[in-house]
C-alpha positions as CSV (number, residue, x, y, z in Angstrom):
1,M,-24.1,-66.8,4.6
2,F,-22.1,-65.6,1.5
3,S,-20.0,-63.2,3.6
4,N,-19.1,-66.0,6.0
5,Y,-18.3,-68.3,3.1
6,L,-16.0,-65.7,1.8
7,I,-14.2,-65.4,5.2
8,G,-13.8,-69.2,5.4
9,L,-12.6,-69.4,1.8
10,R,-10.1,-66.6,1.9
11,E,-8.7,-67.3,5.4
12,G,-8.8,-71.0,4.8
13,L,-7.0,-70.8,1.5
14,E,-4.3,-68.6,3.0
15,A,-3.6,-71.2,5.6
16,S,-3.9,-74.1,3.1
17,L,-1.4,-72.4,0.8
18,V,1.0,-71.9,3.7
19,V,0.8,-75.6,4.6
20,C,1.2,-76.7,0.9
21,I,4.2,-74.5,0.4
22,L,5.9,-75.9,3.6
23,I,5.1,-79.5,2.8
24,A,6.1,-79.3,-0.9
25,Y,9.4,-77.6,-0.1
26,L,10.4,-80.4,2.4
27,V,9.4,-83.1,-0.1
28,K,11.2,-81.4,-3.0
29,T,14.4,-81.0,-0.9
30,D,14.2,-84.6,0.3
31,R,13.6,-83.6,4.0
32,R,10.7,-85.8,4.7
33,D,12.1,-86.4,8.2
34,A,11.0,-82.8,9.0
35,L,7.3,-83.4,8.0
36,K,6.3,-84.7,11.5
37,P,7.4,-81.6,13.3
38,I,5.7,-79.5,10.7
39,W,2.4,-81.4,11.0
40,A,2.7,-81.2,14.8
41,G,3.0,-77.4,14.6
42,I,0.0,-77.2,12.3
43,G,-2.0,-79.4,14.6
44,V,-1.3,-77.3,17.6
45,A,-2.1,-74.1,15.6
46,V,-5.5,-75.6,14.5
47,A,-6.3,-76.8,18.0
48,L,-5.5,-73.3,19.4
49,A,-7.8,-71.6,16.9
50,L,-10.7,-73.9,17.6
51,G,-10.2,-73.5,21.3
52,F,-10.1,-69.8,21.0
53,G,-13.3,-69.8,19.0
54,C,-15.1,-72.0,21.5
55,A,-13.9,-69.8,24.4
56,L,-15.4,-66.8,22.6
57,E,-18.7,-68.5,21.9
58,F,-19.3,-70.4,25.1
59,G,-17.6,-67.9,27.4
60,S,-19.7,-65.0,26.2
61,Q,-22.9,-66.9,27.0
62,E,-22.3,-66.7,30.7
63,L,-22.3,-62.9,30.6
64,T,-25.1,-60.5,31.2
65,F,-26.8,-59.0,28.1
66,Q,-25.0,-55.7,28.6
67,A,-21.6,-57.4,29.0
68,Q,-22.2,-59.6,25.9
69,E,-23.0,-56.5,23.8
70,A,-19.9,-54.7,25.2
71,L,-17.7,-57.8,24.5
72,G,-19.2,-58.3,21.0
73,G,-18.7,-54.7,20.1
74,S,-15.2,-54.5,21.3
75,L,-14.1,-57.8,19.7
76,S,-15.8,-56.8,16.4
77,I,-13.7,-53.6,16.3
78,L,-10.6,-55.6,17.1
79,A,-11.4,-58.2,14.5
80,V,-11.9,-55.6,11.8
81,G,-8.6,-54.0,12.7
82,L,-6.7,-57.3,12.4
83,V,-8.4,-58.3,9.2
84,T,-7.7,-54.9,7.6
85,W,-4.1,-55.2,8.5
86,M,-4.1,-58.8,7.1
87,V,-5.6,-57.9,3.7
88,F,-3.1,-55.1,3.2
89,W,-0.2,-57.3,4.3
90,M,-1.2,-60.2,2.1
91,R,-1.8,-58.0,-1.0
92,R,1.7,-56.6,-0.6
93,T,3.5,-60.0,0.1
94,A,1.3,-62.6,-1.8
95,R,3.6,-62.5,-4.9
96,H,6.6,-63.5,-2.8
97,L,4.9,-65.7,-0.1
98,K,6.6,-68.8,-1.3
99,S,10.1,-67.5,-1.2
100,E,9.4,-65.9,2.2
101,L,8.2,-69.2,3.7
102,H,11.2,-71.0,2.1
103,G,13.6,-68.7,3.9
104,R,11.9,-69.2,7.2
105,L,11.9,-73.0,6.7
106,D,15.6,-73.0,5.8
107,A,16.4,-71.2,9.0
108,A,14.3,-73.6,11.0
109,L,15.9,-76.6,9.4
110,A,19.3,-75.4,10.5
111,V,18.2,-75.0,14.1
112,G,16.3,-78.3,14.7
113,T,12.9,-79.9,15.5
114,G,11.7,-77.3,17.9
115,A,12.2,-74.5,15.4
116,L,10.3,-76.5,12.8
117,V,7.3,-76.9,15.1
118,A,7.4,-73.2,15.9
119,T,7.7,-72.2,12.3
120,A,4.6,-74.2,11.3
121,F,2.8,-73.1,14.4
122,L,3.4,-69.4,13.8
123,A,2.8,-69.6,10.0
124,V,-0.7,-71.2,10.5
125,G,-1.5,-70.0,14.0
126,R,-1.8,-66.3,13.1
127,E,-4.2,-67.0,10.4
128,G,-6.2,-69.4,12.6
129,L,-6.6,-66.9,15.5
130,E,-7.5,-64.1,13.1
131,T,-10.0,-66.3,11.3
132,A,-11.6,-67.5,14.6
133,L,-12.0,-63.9,15.9
134,F,-13.4,-62.5,12.6
135,V,-15.7,-65.5,12.0
136,W,-17.0,-65.1,15.6
137,A,-17.6,-61.3,15.1
138,S,-19.2,-61.9,11.7
139,V,-21.5,-64.7,12.9
140,H,-22.4,-62.6,15.9
141,A,-23.3,-59.7,13.6
142,A,-25.3,-61.9,11.2
143,S,-26.8,-64.4,13.6
144,D,-30.5,-64.9,13.3
145,G,-30.8,-68.0,15.4
146,T,-30.0,-70.4,12.5
147,P,-26.8,-72.3,11.7
148,K,-26.5,-70.7,8.3
149,P,-23.5,-68.4,9.2
150,L,-21.4,-71.3,10.6
151,L,-22.5,-73.4,7.6
152,G,-21.1,-70.8,5.3
153,V,-17.8,-70.7,7.1
154,A,-17.6,-74.5,7.0
155,L,-18.3,-74.6,3.3
156,G,-15.7,-71.9,2.7
157,L,-13.1,-73.8,4.7
158,L,-13.8,-77.1,2.9
159,T,-13.5,-75.3,-0.5
160,A,-10.2,-73.8,0.6
161,V,-8.8,-77.2,1.7
162,L,-9.9,-78.7,-1.7
163,L,-8.2,-75.8,-3.6
164,G,-5.1,-76.1,-1.5
165,W,-4.9,-79.8,-2.2
166,L,-5.3,-79.2,-6.0
167,F,-2.7,-76.5,-5.8
168,Y,-0.2,-78.9,-4.1
169,R,-0.9,-81.7,-6.7
170,G,-0.2,-79.2,-9.5
171,A,-3.7,-79.5,-10.9
172,L,-4.5,-75.8,-10.2
173,R,-2.5,-72.7,-10.8
174,I,-3.6,-69.7,-8.8
175,N,-2.5,-66.0,-9.4
176,L,-2.2,-65.3,-5.7
177,S,-1.8,-61.6,-6.1
178,K,-5.1,-61.2,-8.1
179,F,-6.9,-63.7,-5.9
180,F,-6.1,-61.9,-2.6
181,T,-6.7,-58.5,-4.2
182,Y,-10.2,-59.4,-5.3
183,T,-11.2,-61.3,-2.2
184,G,-9.5,-58.7,0.0
185,G,-11.7,-56.0,-1.6
186,M,-14.8,-58.0,-0.9
187,L,-13.6,-58.7,2.7
188,V,-13.2,-55.0,3.3
189,V,-16.9,-54.5,2.4
190,V,-17.8,-57.3,4.9
191,A,-15.6,-55.8,7.5
192,A,-17.4,-52.5,7.2
193,G,-20.6,-54.1,8.1
194,V,-19.0,-56.0,11.0
195,L,-17.5,-52.7,12.3
196,A,-20.8,-50.8,12.0
197,Y,-22.6,-53.6,13.9
198,G,-19.8,-53.6,16.5
199,F,-20.6,-49.9,17.2
200,H,-24.3,-50.8,17.4
201,D,-23.4,-53.4,20.1
202,L,-21.6,-50.8,22.1
203,Q,-24.7,-48.5,21.8
204,E,-26.9,-51.4,23.1
205,A,-24.4,-51.8,26.0
206,D,-24.9,-48.1,26.8
207,F,-21.1,-47.5,26.1
208,L,-22.0,-45.1,23.3
209,P,-25.0,-42.8,22.9
210,G,-27.4,-42.5,20.0
211,L,-29.2,-46.0,20.0
212,T,-32.6,-44.3,19.2
213,D,-31.1,-41.8,16.7
214,K,-31.9,-43.6,13.4
215,A,-30.2,-42.5,10.2
216,F,-33.2,-44.0,8.3
217,D,-35.8,-46.7,8.5
218,I,-36.7,-48.6,5.4
219,S,-38.0,-51.7,7.1
220,G,-41.3,-51.3,5.2
221,T,-39.5,-51.4,1.9
222,I,-36.8,-54.1,2.9
223,P,-38.4,-56.2,5.6
224,P,-35.6,-58.0,7.6
225,D,-37.4,-61.3,7.3
226,S,-37.8,-61.2,3.5
227,W,-35.5,-63.2,1.2
228,Y,-33.8,-60.1,-0.1
229,G,-33.6,-58.6,3.3
230,T,-31.9,-61.8,4.5
231,L,-29.6,-61.8,1.5
232,L,-28.5,-58.2,2.2
233,K,-28.0,-59.1,5.8
234,G,-26.0,-62.2,5.0
235,V,-23.8,-60.5,2.4
236,L,-23.3,-57.0,3.7
237,N,-24.6,-57.1,7.3
238,F,-27.2,-54.7,6.0
239,Q,-29.7,-53.3,8.6
240,P,-32.8,-51.5,7.4
241,D,-32.9,-49.2,10.4
242,P,-29.3,-48.3,11.3
243,T,-28.4,-45.6,13.8
244,T,-26.6,-42.5,12.6
245,L,-23.4,-43.6,14.3
246,Q,-23.5,-46.9,12.4
247,V,-23.9,-45.3,9.0
248,T,-21.1,-42.7,9.8
249,V,-18.7,-45.5,10.9
250,W,-19.5,-47.6,7.9
251,L,-18.8,-44.7,5.5
252,L,-15.6,-43.5,7.3
253,Y,-14.2,-47.0,7.3
254,L,-15.3,-48.3,3.9
255,L,-14.6,-45.4,1.5
256,P,-10.9,-44.6,2.5
257,T,-10.0,-48.2,3.2
258,L,-11.3,-49.5,-0.1
259,A,-9.7,-46.6,-2.0
260,L,-6.3,-47.3,-0.4
261,F,-6.6,-51.0,-0.9
262,L,-7.4,-50.8,-4.6
263,A,-4.8,-48.1,-5.3
264,P,-1.7,-49.2,-7.2
265,T,1.2,-50.1,-4.9
266,P,4.9,-50.0,-5.5
267,P,6.7,-53.4,-6.0
268,H,7.5,-55.2,-2.8
269,P,11.2,-56.2,-2.6
270,R,11.7,-59.8,-3.1
271,P,13.0,-61.6,0.1
272,T,16.5,-63.1,-0.1
273,A,16.9,-66.9,0.1
274,G,18.4,-66.7,3.5
275,G,15.5,-65.1,5.4
276,T,12.4,-62.9,5.3
277,R,14.1,-59.6,5.0
């Protein structure tokens, strides 16, 4: 549940901050007439993300078991790729996110209503689709027949909306660079578990060999149905009897990715007021 709460919090806060920055800039520059197109673009983006999530969930239920596992494994790998790119991109640009969005909004204001709708849609829609895909993959990996994974996501999103509102009202100051670095590092750990489970799905679909080749089996020490087994499953997607391929993939992804993510990075050039470059 915690891992899904983290996903909902981080992804939701990213989208909330984008919305707050766009709205605050229009209010500050006395362009309230542009608020309706912005909200329209945001609404379309949210609807698209929800529709995409529903299509993944209900569409996969009509497939055979083998097809479900193949789809789940493939989408898990895709989701991890997108989230990995996202956490690196956000760590690099979080410090200048406000000025970058202001530049895009200035350009859209000069074009007209359609450009405003498109700007809001693209700014929020990317996060929405990434969130829907990664949430689906994470819930699929952690699902135990209970609504706890989705409950964690919902609580994370609600917390993100509240923090975003406090940020807009000026009641909360957030060091975006540090926030996205800390949560990004934790999200890389979550992504490693999702990736390993994705490869396990492909093994169950007979796309990859080695399903019976267990790296270890500590089910007797950490029973999957125990409270600590459930906790490890919910936080790290831990499996007490993983295959050798799962452990190998987990290590090959987690160690270099986390090392690169936490390594010092050179300063990112500040975008000019006229655009994103």
